[in-house]
N, C-alpha and C positions, 0 to 999 in steps of 0.2 A: 571180232575178238582178237584177231591177229594184229601185230604191231603195225603202225602206220609210218611209212617212210616218205619224206618229202625229197623228191629228186629235183635237183637244180642243175640244169645243163641246157645250153642253147642248141645242141646238136640233136635233131630228131632221131637219127639212127642210134645214138647212144641212149637216149631216153627210151626208145623202143626196146633195146637190148636189156636195159635195166628193169623196165616194167615187166618184161616176160620172165627174166631170170628170178626176180624177187617174188613174183607171183607164184612161180613154181616152188620157191622155198617157203611159202606160206605167209608172205608179207602183203599188206595192202599198200598202194602207192598213190601219191598225188604228185603233180609235176609243175615246176616253174621254169620259164624259158629265159628269165633274166633276173638281175639282182633285186629290182624293185618288187617284182612279183614274189620273189622268194621271201623277202622280209615280211610282206603282207600276209602270205600264207603261213609262215612260221608263227605269226601272232594269232591269226584267225582260226586256223585249222588244228592247232596244238598237235603236231606230229610227235611220234615217239622218238624219232631219230631223223637227222637231216643228212643227206648225201649231197655234198656241195662241190661243184666244179668251180675252179678259181678263174677260168678264162671266160668271163661273162661280157656281153656286148655293151652294157650300160653302166655298171658299177664294178669296181675292182672286187674280185672275190674276197680278198682279205677284209675289205670294208663291210661286205655282207656278213662275213663271219663275225667281225667285231660287233656289228649291230645286233645280230641274233643272240650272240653270247651275252651282251650287256642286258638283254631283256629276258633271257631264259637260260635254264640249265640243261636244255635238251641236248642229248649227245649229237655231235657233229663229226662226220667223217668226210674229210676232204678228198676229192677225186680230181686229179690233175695230170696233164702231160709234163708238167715241170718236175724235174727229178733232182734239182739241186738241194743240197743239204740245208742251205740258208732258208730257202722257201719253206721247207718242211718245219724247221725250227720256228720260223715266224708264225706259221699257221698254228702250230701246237702252243706257242706262247700266247697266242690270241685266244686260246680256248678250244681248239679242235681236239677231238678225242683220238683221232687216228688220221693217217695220210696214206692213200692208195694211189699208185702211179698208173696211168694208162700206158699201154694196154694192160688189162687185168683179167684174171680168171674169176668167173662167177663164184666158184666154190670158196676161193680165198676172200672175195669181197663179202660174202654172206657171213663167213667166219669172223671177219673184222667187225661187221655190224653187231653180231651177237656179243662179241667181246666188249664193244663200246657200251652196249646196253648193260652188261654185267658190271662194268666198271662204275657206271653212273649209279647203279643201284647200291653197289658197295660203298660209294662215297656218301650216299644218303643213309647208310647204316642198315640197309635192308639186304638180306640174303637173296640171291637170284631165285632160289627155290625154297619156299617156306613150307614147313611141315609141322603139323600139330595133330596128334592122334591119327585119325584116318584121313584128315584133310591135307591135301597138297596143292599149293599154288605156285605154278611156274611163272614168275614175273617177267621172264624174258620172252617166253613163247605165249604167254597170256592164256595158259591152260589151267583149269581148276579140276581137281579130281577128288572124289571121296572113295577111298580104297582103290579099286581098279576101274571105277565108273567115272567117265568124264561128265562134268556138269556144265551145262550151257547157261551162262548168265547174260543178261542184257548189259549194254555198256555202263549204265548207271549202277546196276547191281555190282558189276565188277569194280567200278571205282570205289564204291563203299567198302567192299570186301578188302581191296588192296590198301585202303587207308587204315583199316583195322589191322591188317597184316603188318604195316609199317609201325604200328603202335601196339603190337601184340602184348597181352598181359597188362596193359594200361587202360584206364577208363578214358573213353573219348566222350566228352559231353555232347549233347545234342547240338549246342551252339557251334562247337568246334567243327563237327561234321558238316553242318549246314553251311557255315561260313566258307569252309574249304571247298565244298563241291557245288554250292548254289549261290554263294555270295550273301548279301544282306537280306535278300528276299526269300530265303529258304523257309519251307513250311514243315514244322515238326511232324504233322500228321502224314505228310508225304514220305518223310523219312521212315516213319513206323511201317508204312505199307511196303516200302522197299526191303526193310529188314525182315519183315514177315515173309516176303517172297524168297529172299535168300535162304532163310531157315527152312522153308518148304523144300528147297533143293539140296541142302547140305546136311541137315540134321536128321538123325534116325527117328526122332520124335519131335517134330516142330513145336508141339505144345509144351514140351519139357526140354528146352534146348540145353546142350552141354558145350557147344562151341561158341556161339554168340550169346553172351550173357547180358541180361538187362540189369543195370544199376538204377533202381527205381528213382525216378525224379531227376536223374543225372544224365544218363546216357547208356553206352554199351561198352562191353569189353570182350575182346577175342581171347578165349582161354588158351593158355599154353599147356598142351597135353602131351604125355609121353607117347612115343611110337608104340603101336601094338606089336607084341611079339608074333613072329611068323608061326603060323599053325603047322604042327608036325603031325604026321600020320601015326 
C-alpha cells in the first residue's frame, strides 16, 4: 500500500543508502542502474515517483527525464552532484518536480518526495487528504481510515477507491472505471465483486451503503458527506 519509488542511480552505495532510508520512511523501492533500464521500468512498473540521478553511464540523465515525462505525469525528483543553477533550471523546465543536490540528508529528501507527490495531486485537482464523513484517504501515504480504524485494501481495491475519490460526488460509469483500470477487457462482474469487498471494509452496513452509492444500470458515486462533529462528554 505504500508509495513505490523508482531509484535511478549507477552507484551501488547510493542505491543501498536510498533503499534503506526510504524503507524506514515507509516507501517501497525498485532500482535501475542506467537510463535504458529506468525508462523501461518507469513504463512497466508504474512507480508513484521517480528519484533520478543525472549522471548515468549510458544515456544523459536529462534525456531520461525527457523520455519519462513525455510518456507519464509521474513525479520526478532529480538527484545530482551538479549544483549549477542552469542545470537545475533545465531539469525543471523538462518536467522535473524538484532537484536535490548530493550530498543530501535523508529527512530532507523524504520531505521533498512527499512535497512532489502532493504537488502532482494538487495539479490533478485532488486534495492530498480526502475526507468524507468518517472516511479519510491519505493519497500521499496511501492510508485509508474509517474513523480511527485503519482499513487495509488490496492494490486493486485501493485503485478503485482513489479513482472514486478523484471524482467524488460524480457518477462514474462502469465503462469509465473498467477502461481506466483494466483497459478494453474489463469485466463488469469483476468490478462489482471489488466494490462489494470495499464496502465490506468501509461501510457501517455494507448492505445499505452510504459512502459508495450505486447508480442503477450506470455505475457508482462516492458520496460527499459532512465531517461528523467531535463527541463531547
